[in-house]
Wavefront OBJ file of the C-alpha trace (Angstrom):
o trace
v -50.054 32.097 3.837
v -48.379 29.758 6.561
v -45.375 30.889 7.797
v -42.374 29.124 8.264
v -40.777 28.776 11.684
v -37.316 30.192 12.306
v -35.919 27.260 14.338
v -36.971 24.376 12.228
v -34.564 26.277 10.040
v -31.958 26.968 12.723
v -31.617 23.094 13.292
v -31.317 22.418 9.792
v -28.498 24.734 9.858
v -26.705 23.715 12.763
v -27.014 20.079 11.844
v -25.736 21.085 8.049
v -23.195 23.090 9.861
v -21.787 19.632 12.145
v -21.853 17.589 9.391
v -20.006 19.481 7.418
v -16.760 19.591 10.122
v -17.075 15.706 10.675
v -16.764 15.567 7.407
v -13.549 18.057 7.092
v -11.868 16.281 10.065
v -11.746 12.764 8.333
v -10.920 13.968 5.094
v -7.485 12.453 4.355
v -5.040 14.885 2.812
v -2.839 13.795 -0.087
v 0.412 12.091 0.739
v -0.439 12.591 4.281
v -1.833 11.238 6.950
v -5.237 12.328 7.928
v -5.787 16.252 9.640
v -7.178 14.861 12.899
v -4.799 12.531 14.580
v -1.335 12.946 12.409
v 0.942 11.075 13.189
v 4.908 10.635 12.089
v 5.155 7.739 9.752
v 9.026 7.460 10.230
v 9.185 3.927 9.085
v 5.990 3.080 9.597
v 4.980 1.656 6.201
v 7.295 -1.313 6.447
v 5.023 -4.495 7.232
v 5.461 -6.047 10.652
v 7.412 -9.565 11.087
v 4.823 -11.640 8.938
v 7.525 -10.589 6.046
v 10.701 -13.096 5.047
v 13.519 -13.207 7.426
v 15.495 -10.521 4.920
v 12.218 -8.365 4.630
v 14.262 -6.079 7.084
v 17.209 -5.969 4.876
v 15.503 -5.243 1.493
v 13.128 -2.717 3.208
v 15.720 -0.809 4.841
v 17.681 -0.676 1.383
v 15.048 1.306 -0.729
v 15.834 3.949 2.147
v 19.532 4.391 0.979
v 17.696 5.729 -2.747
v 14.467 6.708 -2.376
v 11.735 4.495 -4.297
v 14.798 2.354 -5.886
v 15.636 -0.507 -5.150
v 19.361 -1.135 -4.631
v 22.008 -3.199 -6.918
v 21.402 -6.755 -5.595
v 17.536 -6.508 -5.168
v 17.594 -5.001 -9.587
v 19.592 -7.451 -10.914
v 17.940 -10.128 -8.562
v 19.124 -12.134 -5.514
v 19.296 -16.231 -5.210
v 17.126 -17.302 -3.232
v 19.343 -19.902 -0.368
v 15.764 -22.701 -0.305
v 14.326 -20.811 -2.999
v 15.477 -23.726 -5.266
v 17.532 -23.093 -8.610
v 17.370 -20.128 -10.697
v 14.913 -18.495 -7.724
v 15.641 -15.058 -7.138
v 14.063 -12.032 -5.499
v 13.577 -8.591 -6.931
v 11.970 -5.079 -4.820
v 9.617 -3.154 -7.119
v 9.702 0.846 -6.672
v 7.816 2.108 -3.742
v 4.593 3.559 -4.780
v 3.350 6.703 -3.038
v -0.277 6.554 -2.220
v -2.839 8.867 -0.854
v -2.546 6.728 2.500
v 1.153 5.909 2.788
v 3.890 4.099 0.304
v 2.978 0.451 -1.203
v 6.579 -1.541 -1.909
v 6.425 -4.606 -3.802
v 8.578 -7.592 -3.272
v 8.675 -10.979 -5.628
v 10.087 -14.509 -6.222
v 10.487 -15.837 -9.238
v 11.462 -19.160 -10.668
v 11.467 -20.523 -14.254
v 10.146 -16.612 -15.951
v 7.300 -17.309 -13.274
v 6.489 -15.852 -10.248
v 6.054 -17.777 -7.062
v 5.553 -15.624 -4.302
v 4.450 -12.782 -3.675
v 4.472 -9.633 -1.047
v 4.192 -6.373 0.425
v 7.163 -5.352 1.928
v 5.679 -1.659 2.726
v 2.026 -0.959 3.038
v -0.107 1.950 4.594
v -0.853 1.748 7.882
v -0.335 5.236 9.299
v -3.763 4.677 11.223
v -6.042 2.218 12.423
v -8.393 2.471 9.598
v -5.406 1.562 6.985
v -3.830 -1.093 8.870
v -7.405 -2.671 8.831
v -7.735 -1.641 4.942
v -4.286 -2.839 4.648
v -4.678 -5.932 6.659
v -8.047 -7.171 4.681
v -6.296 -5.948 0.781
v -2.670 -6.994 0.672
v -2.853 -11.469 1.281
v -5.542 -11.072 -1.149
v -3.398 -8.689 -3.473
v -0.053 -11.325 -2.960
v -2.866 -14.314 -3.932
v -3.861 -12.303 -7.197
v -0.109 -11.743 -8.616
v 0.983 -15.672 -8.051
v -2.491 -16.403 -9.637
v -2.185 -14.234 -12.507
v 1.531 -13.931 -13.002
v 1.393 -10.513 -14.269
v 0.509 -7.232 -12.525
v -3.171 -7.213 -14.494
v -4.707 -7.754 -10.875
v -8.357 -6.773 -9.587
v -8.345 -3.541 -6.938
v -10.113 -5.097 -3.814
v -13.480 -3.062 -2.278
v -12.683 -0.893 0.007
v -8.668 -0.200 -0.826
v -8.777 1.303 -4.200
v -5.317 3.554 -3.771
v -3.415 0.954 -1.925
v -4.520 -1.991 -5.382
v -2.965 1.013 -7.743
v -0.131 1.133 -5.481
v 0.609 -2.845 -5.478
v -0.158 -3.068 -9.121
v 2.589 -0.048 -9.852
v 5.208 -2.129 -7.914
v 4.182 -5.085 -8.948
v 5.155 -3.826 -12.699
v 8.739 -2.367 -11.376
v 8.832 -5.495 -9.821
v 8.282 -7.796 -13.015
v 10.109 -5.099 -15.242
v 13.497 -5.563 -12.961
v 13.067 -9.157 -13.293
v 12.015 -9.358 -17.014
v 9.383 -11.002 -16.729
l 1 2 3 4 5 6 7 8 9 10 11 12 13 14 15 16 17 18 19 20 21 22 23 24 25 26 27 28 29 30 31 32 33 34 35 36 37 38 39 40 41 42 43 44 45 46 47 48 49 50 51 52 53 54 55 56 57 58 59 60 61 62 63 64 65 66 67 68 69 70 71 72 73 74 75 76 77 78 79 80 81 82 83 84 85 86 87 88 89 90 91 92 93 94 95 96 97 98 99 100 101 102 103 104 105 106 107 108 109 110 111 112 113 114 115 116 117 118 119 120 121 122 123 124 125 126 127 128 129 130 131 132 133 134 135 136 137 138 139 140 141 142 143 144 145 146 147 148 149 150 151 152 153 154 155 156 157 158 159 160 161 162 163 164 165 166 167 168 169 170 171 172 173 174 175 176
């Protein structure tokens, strides 16, 4: 019988161990950032100035009551340029594995006229890339569907699920 070379077994073991270590370092911890390169979130979950000017005022409102919109947001706010009966409602912030997601919608005549993410995961470069790709698609889908039954964006499962839940919360508050 032929005897196996011990060097071959050693190399396979080293390769498997190295692969396991790399996978463990890339693993995201639930409710936090990755093990390698952990950063303090602070208020980094708020999207940059791409949102409407009122975004900063409404985005900071949930900080006083975590996960809840302020009283004026829950009842709806008349939009200055949105026309008669247009109001803006902010959904609850939904925690995902990669960070919080919060949606703001504008409703006029019982229809969603605009949807945007006030908060989305952006704790690291990967999350920023996924968010930049997924959020515009989710916003368009929400306006097109006129409800929270929107498709998941490929590669952004957690963000899409959080977006749907926050959107449903905003629709419930708006009475749509």
